[in-house]
Every structure is written in structure tokens, then in C-alpha cells.
C-alpha positions as CSV (number, residue, x, y, z in Angstrom):
1,M,124.3,45.6,6.8
2,D,120.8,46.3,8.0
3,K,118.3,48.7,6.4
4,F,115.3,50.1,8.1
5,E,112.3,52.2,6.9
6,I,112.1,54.6,9.9
7,N,108.6,55.8,9.1
8,K,107.2,52.3,9.9
9,F,108.2,52.8,13.5
10,V,106.4,56.2,14.0
11,K,103.6,55.6,16.5
12,F,102.2,58.3,18.7
13,S,100.3,57.6,22.0
14,E,97.9,59.9,23.9
15,D,99.1,58.1,27.1
16,G,102.7,59.5,26.8
17,P,105.9,59.3,24.8
18,S,106.2,56.0,22.9
19,K,109.3,54.3,21.7
20,E,109.9,51.6,19.1
21,I,113.3,49.8,19.4
22,F,114.2,48.7,15.9
23,Y,117.8,47.6,16.4
24,N,119.5,46.1,19.4
25,K,122.6,44.1,18.6
26,G,126.2,44.2,19.8
27,D,127.1,47.5,21.2
28,L,124.3,49.5,19.5
29,K,120.7,50.1,20.3
30,A,118.5,52.3,18.0
31,Q,114.9,53.5,18.5
32,I,112.3,55.9,17.3
33,L,110.8,58.1,20.1
34,C,107.5,59.8,19.4
35,M,106.0,62.5,21.6
36,K,102.8,64.4,21.2
37,A,102.8,68.1,21.8
38,G,102.9,68.8,25.5
39,Q,104.3,65.4,26.5
40,T,107.5,65.2,28.5
41,I,110.1,62.7,29.5
42,P,110.9,63.4,33.2
43,P,114.5,63.8,34.3
44,C,116.4,60.6,34.3
45,K,120.0,59.2,34.2
46,M,121.3,57.3,31.2
47,N,123.8,54.6,31.7
48,N,125.0,54.8,28.1
49,D,126.2,57.6,25.7
50,V,123.2,58.5,23.5
51,L,122.7,60.5,20.3
52,F,119.3,62.0,19.6
53,Y,118.4,63.3,16.1
54,T,115.2,65.3,15.6
55,V,113.4,64.0,12.5
56,E,110.2,66.0,12.9
57,G,108.8,68.6,15.3
58,E,110.0,71.1,17.8
59,G,110.8,70.8,21.5
60,E,113.6,71.1,24.0
61,I,116.0,68.9,25.9
62,T,117.6,69.7,29.2
63,V,120.8,68.0,30.2
64,D,121.9,68.7,33.7
65,D,121.5,72.6,33.8
66,R,121.8,73.2,30.0
67,K,118.7,73.6,27.8
68,E,118.7,73.3,24.0
69,V,116.0,73.7,21.4
70,L,115.3,70.6,19.2
71,L,114.3,71.3,15.6
72,P,114.3,69.0,12.6
73,G,117.9,68.2,11.6
74,V,119.3,69.0,15.1
75,S,121.3,66.3,16.9
76,V,122.5,66.2,20.4
77,I,125.0,63.8,22.0
78,I,124.6,63.1,25.7
79,P,127.5,61.4,27.5
80,K,126.7,58.8,30.1
81,E,128.4,61.0,32.7
82,A,125.5,63.5,32.5
83,E,123.5,63.4,35.7
84,S,120.1,64.1,34.2
85,R,118.2,64.6,31.0
86,S,114.6,65.4,30.2
87,M,112.6,66.4,27.1
88,Y,109.6,68.5,26.3
89,A,107.6,68.4,23.0
90,R,106.3,71.8,21.9
91,T,104.8,70.1,18.8
92,D,104.4,66.5,17.8
93,M,108.0,65.1,17.6
94,V,109.8,62.2,16.0
95,I,113.3,61.5,17.4
96,L,115.9,58.9,16.4
97,G,117.8,57.7,19.5
98,V,121.0,55.7,19.2
99,Q,122.8,54.4,22.3
100,A,126.3,53.0,22.6
101,V,125.4,50.0,24.9
102,R,127.8,48.6,27.3
103,R,126.9,45.0,28.0
């Protein structure tokens, strides 16, 4: 078993979204993603299934043509088959991202 204090990985950057990978073993990769209000992650394709859990803040995620609001406590699961995903932070956001990695 591994235990992590997630708040230690929260780091915002004025230059753009920042991520801190805190676990990457076997078939699992976990990271904390921090976005300042107004920052975006442009559309991109993921090669792995991914779960995003909103820890703090408010924003939105677009997967293919579907848009969802992200609020604290909201989780979305994006299958690797999705063609595109992007994010926008309405307020400062902290997001937990967990990927099922295929090595």
C-alpha cells in the first residue's frame, strides 16, 4: 500500500497548467493537475483510459462534442477511444487524474 498527502503536490503556475505525477507503477499513473482561472488544456487525444476527479474549483471539460461542468466532488471517466478532450478553468482548479496505463 502507498499513501500520499495530495495537498503536497498542489502547485500553480502562471505559465499554464501544471501537473505533479506522484505515482507511476505497474498499470497505474496518478497525478495532480493545477489550473489557474482562465487556463486551458487544448484538445488532445489520450492513449489510456483516464479518470479526473475535481478536488477544488470550477471549470469544464469537453470530450469529443460533449461538454460537462466540473465542480468539487465531480468525477469524469474518459475512455481511450475518445478522439479529443480539453479543459477550461473558470476558477483556480485542483484535479486528480488517474490513468490506466498500457505499457
